[in-house]
Structures are given as structure tokens and as C-alpha cells.
N, C-alpha and C positions, 0 to 999 in steps of 0.2 A: 242719613246723609246719602244723597243719590250717587250712583257710580258714574264717574266721568267717562266720556266717550272718546276723547282724543288724548294723545300723549302729553300735549301742553296742559290740558285741564287736569290730568292726573298729577303731573309734576307740580303744578301751581297749588293744588289742594294739599298735597303732602308738605310743600314748603310753608303753607299757611299754618299747618299743624306744628311744624318744627319751630316756626317763628314764635308761635304762642307759648310753646313749652320751653324753648331754649333761648329765645331772644334772637334778634337779627344778626348778632355777631357770633354765629354758631358754626362756622365753617372750619375745616372741610366736613362734608356730610359723611357720617359713618354708615355707608350703604348697607353693610351686613346687618347691623342692628336695626336700621330703619326698615329694611325689607322684612325682617322677621316680625318686628312689632306691628307694622302696618298690616301685613298679611294676617297675623293672628287676630287683630282687632276687626278687620273688615271681612275676612273669609276664614272664620274659625274652623270650618270643616275642611278647608283646603289650603292650609298655610304653607309658607316657606319654612322648612325645618332644618335645612342644612345649607351652609355657605362655606366653601373651602376650595383650595387648590387641588388639582388632580392631574393625572396623566391623560392629556387630551391631544394626541398627535394630530396635527393639521387643523386644529381648532383653537380659537381664542377663548371661547367660553361656551357654556351649555346650560340649558334649563331642562331638568329631567324630572319625571314624576317619581314618587316614592315606589319602592318595590311592592309587588302584589301583597295585599293584606295590611299595608300601611297607608296612611293618608299623608297628603302634602307633596311638596316639591323641593328639589334641591337646585341650588345655583352653584356651578363649578366654573373655575377659571384655570387656564393652562398654567401649571406650576413652574413652567420654564420662563414665564414672563418675569422680568427683573425690574421693570419700571413701575413704581407705585402708582403713578398717574394712569398708566395703561390698565393696571389691575382695577383701579377705582372705576374707570369708565366702563370697563368690561362688566363689572358687577352691576353697575347702574343700567347698562344695556340689557342684561339678562333679567333684571328686575322689571324693566319695561316690558319685555316679552311675557313675563308672568302676568302682569296686570292687563295687558292688551290682547294676548294671543294664546294663552294656555287652553282656553276652551275650544279653540279651532285647531289646536295642535296638541291633542291629548297624549301623544307619544313623546313629546318633547321637541326641543329645538337645539340644534348645534350651529354655532356661528364661527366661520372661518375667515381667513384673510382673503382668499381668492374665490371661495364658494360658500354657499349657505346650504346646509343639509337639514331639511325639516323632517320631523317625524312622519308627517303626511307626505309620502314620497311622490304623490301625484300632483302636488301643488305646482302651479306654473311659475315660471321665472319671475313674471311681473308681481305675483302675489308675494313671493319670497323677497323681492326687492322692496316692495312696499312695507312689509313687516320689519325689515332691517332698518329702513329709514325711520319708521315710527319709533323703534327702540332707541336709535341714536338721538332722535329729537327728544324723547323722554329723558335720556341720560343728560343731555346738555342742559335742559331746563331744570332738572333736579339739582345738578351739581353746580351750575353757574347761572342762577336766576338773574334775569335782566335788571330787576330793580336793585339788587345788590351790586351787580357789575357796574351799573351806571353811577352808583355812589363812589365806586373806586376810581372810575375813569369816565368823565363827562363825555357825551357823544361829540362835543365840539373840540375836545382836547386832542393835541398831537401827542403821540406816545413814543416811548423807546422800549428797548428790550428789557431794561431793568424794571420798568413799571409793569410790563406784561408778565415778567417772571415772578414778580411779587403777587400778582393775581393767580398765577399758576400754583404758587405755594399756598395761597389762601384757600383755593378750591380743591387742592390735592389732585390736580390733573396735569397733563403734559403741556408744554409751552405751545405746541401746535394746536391743541384743543382750545386753549385760551385765545390765541390769535384768531382762530376760525370763529370763535364766539364773538369776539370784539368786532370783527368785520361785519357781523350781522346787524349791529346797531349804530356803528360810528357814522358820523356825518362827513368824515374825511374820505378823500380819494386814496385808497390804499389797496395793495395787492400782496397776497401771500404767495410765495413761490417756494416749492420744495424740490430740490434737485439732487441728483446723484451722478457722479462720473461725467459731468459736463452736460447733462440733459435735464430738462424739467420733467419731474415725475407728475406733478399736478400743481394747480394754482387755484386760488379763490380770490375774487375781487369783492370789495364792498359795493353796496348799491350805488353810491355816487360815482364810483369808478366804472361800474358797469354801464351806467347811463351815459358816460362819456367814452365808452368803448375801450376802456383800459383793461383788457382781459387777454388771457392766453388760453386758447382752446387746445386742450391736450387729449381729450377723450375721442377716440375713433380717428385720430390723425397721426401723421408722421411725427416722430419725436422732435421737440424743439430744443435746439442747442442753446446753452447758456451764453450770453454775450461775453466775448473774450475780455472786455474791459470791466466786467462786473466784479463785485466782491465775491459772489458765489463761484465764479470761475477761478478765483485766486485764493483758495483756502489755506493761506499761509498763517504765520503767527499773527498777522495783522487782524485776523478775525476776532481775536480777543479784544481789540480796540475799536470795534465797529458796532457796539451795542446801542450807541446813541445815534448812529447814522453818518454816512459819508455822502456828500453831494456829488452826483455824477452828471456829466453834461448830456445834451440831447444826443439821440441816436445810439445810446448805450442800451437801454431797455426799450424805449419807445421813440419813434420818430418825432422830432420837434418837441420833445418833452424832457425837461430836466427831472431827475428823480433823486430822492434821498434813499439810499439803501442801507438797511441794517442786516447783518448776516451773522448767524451763530451755528456751530455744529449741533447736530441732534444729540439727544441723550446717549445714543449708542455710537455716535461719531461715524455713521455710515452715510449720512446725507447732510445737506446744508439747508437751513431755514433762512430764507430771505424775506424781509418785509420792505416793500417799496411804498414810499410816501410821495404822492404827487401834489402839486399846488392846487388849491381850490379853484375850480373853473366850472362854468356852466356848460361850455361846449368844448369838444375835443375833436375837431374835424380832421386832424392829421392821421387818425388811426382807423383801421378797418376792424370794426367790432365783430365779435363772435358771441353766440349765446353762451351764457355761463353753464359750464358742465354740471351735471348732477353731483350734489355733495356726497351722496352714497358712493358714486364711482370714485370720487377723490379718496374717500376713506378706505376703499378696498385696495388702493394702490400702494399703501404705505404701512409699514409694520408698526410705526409708533404713533399711529393716528388715534389710538385709544389708550 
């Protein structure tokens, strides 16, 4: 079997193996077992031999080579992480580094929230950024394959937080990771907004929303304040009743655009997750569009993105 060249191809090949062995109703993926088994079968002289939590101050996870005199690699995650979904994504992310980058980073890779420290210290920032994006892409495709996700939620369907939470439970990942993944294939105009203390941390729009300029540009710009009339700006007890969405009038989130907003506190209750659903439309002339910011930059801004 030839070795895949892209993170998507690697994840798709592994998913095909898991489907053949376990069937299509096989979620969530046991990343630890899969990483060990796949690495032993494909790279017997250089397998993953260790997966565990460890003291990693300042880092989410790491891929380390075995000590001198031993063969193989170890995947570690920060043992202070309490979110099972974040741990799962971190392990898949490091497994992606193993498959894609271990040969070019023989000293190992450490992955942090605000920075990425590579074993090859002379690696330029763009190389580091590319590697992190590739590892995130692999993790998303492995844990939440599109073919299965589409069976759970049709691209033309309107969602609510309960249905998305059910998918998060199915795949063993965070709600944010599931919403972000759903936005990649839905045909609905929708925008994910993550906010804290009255300001947008980051946002991500579906392709139909981007085409109609329904985006918030937060990277490299001044902070954007949450609209005072939005659910995100009023995180009272009413948040528990807004999982199915509340209709908001024009000029709350967008000019000349009504929005249905769903809002829930994060797993750690330090920020608010809002999903904005807009009416289907071919054109959206009332908005000044901005290019969609890089998904990697979004992930680096938030502690519960993995």
C-alpha cells in the first residue's frame, strides 16, 4: 500500500481500514490504539510505542522520539487538560505530525496554544504554520469524516445545538470542533462566533455565508464588540433556553439581515459559543465582506479549540 502524501489522504486511508474492520458505526475513534496499531503495521521499525498524559507546561501536546538506544516515538498530551474532546483532538493532531512530519523533524515537535516549538529550531514560521494546519486537517478528517457527518446531518438541513452536541458526543470532540467541521460542508449560510467578555475572539463562516460576505474579520484587526442586543452579550440564565435559536431583528449582528442566534457557554464556562443562522440568499449586498481568516489562526486563539 502506497504512503499517502496529504493529511486528507492519510486520514481517508485509515478511515477505510477502520470501516472495513469495525464497520461504519465505529465512533468515537480510539486515537491511542489506532496510532499504535497503524504505526506498527506501516512502520514496524519506527512505531508509536507510547501515548500518555505528561507535564507539558505551555504546550498542548508533543511528539517525541524514543530515548537513545530505543526505537519509536511517543505522543504526549498536557495532563492538565480536562476536556476529553480536547484530549482526543490533541492526540489525533500529534498522530498527524507523526505520519506527516517526523522525518523532517527528527528531534520532535511540541505544540502550544500561542506558539509552536519545533525540534528543528531553524524552521521558519511559515513552515511551522503549515505543519500545524496539516496536523489539524488530519485530525479533523480522522475524527469527523465527511461521509459519516453527512449521514448525521444533511448539508441542506438546518441544525440546532442539540443536534450538533449529539455529533460532538458521537465523535468524542468538543462542540466547537463539531460546529467548525459542519461549517465546512453545509449549504446553509451560518457563522460561528466565539466571544469572551463582550468581544469576538474569532469567527468562522460557511462557504455560502462567505460568498454573501457574512463574515467577521478578527485577525490582525481591532477587537470587534459583541452586539448589545445579542444573546452572546447577555449570558444570563436565558442561555440555557437558546439551544434551538432565537430570532433577532436586522442590525443586531448584520445590517439589513435577520439572524437566528443559538448561544451556549463553553465547556469551561469562560466564553460563549454563538451559531448564527441566516436566511438562504444568493446575494448579500448590504455587507462589506472581508476575507475569511485562516483556520489555524482561529484555533490558536482559543483554549478549547481542540
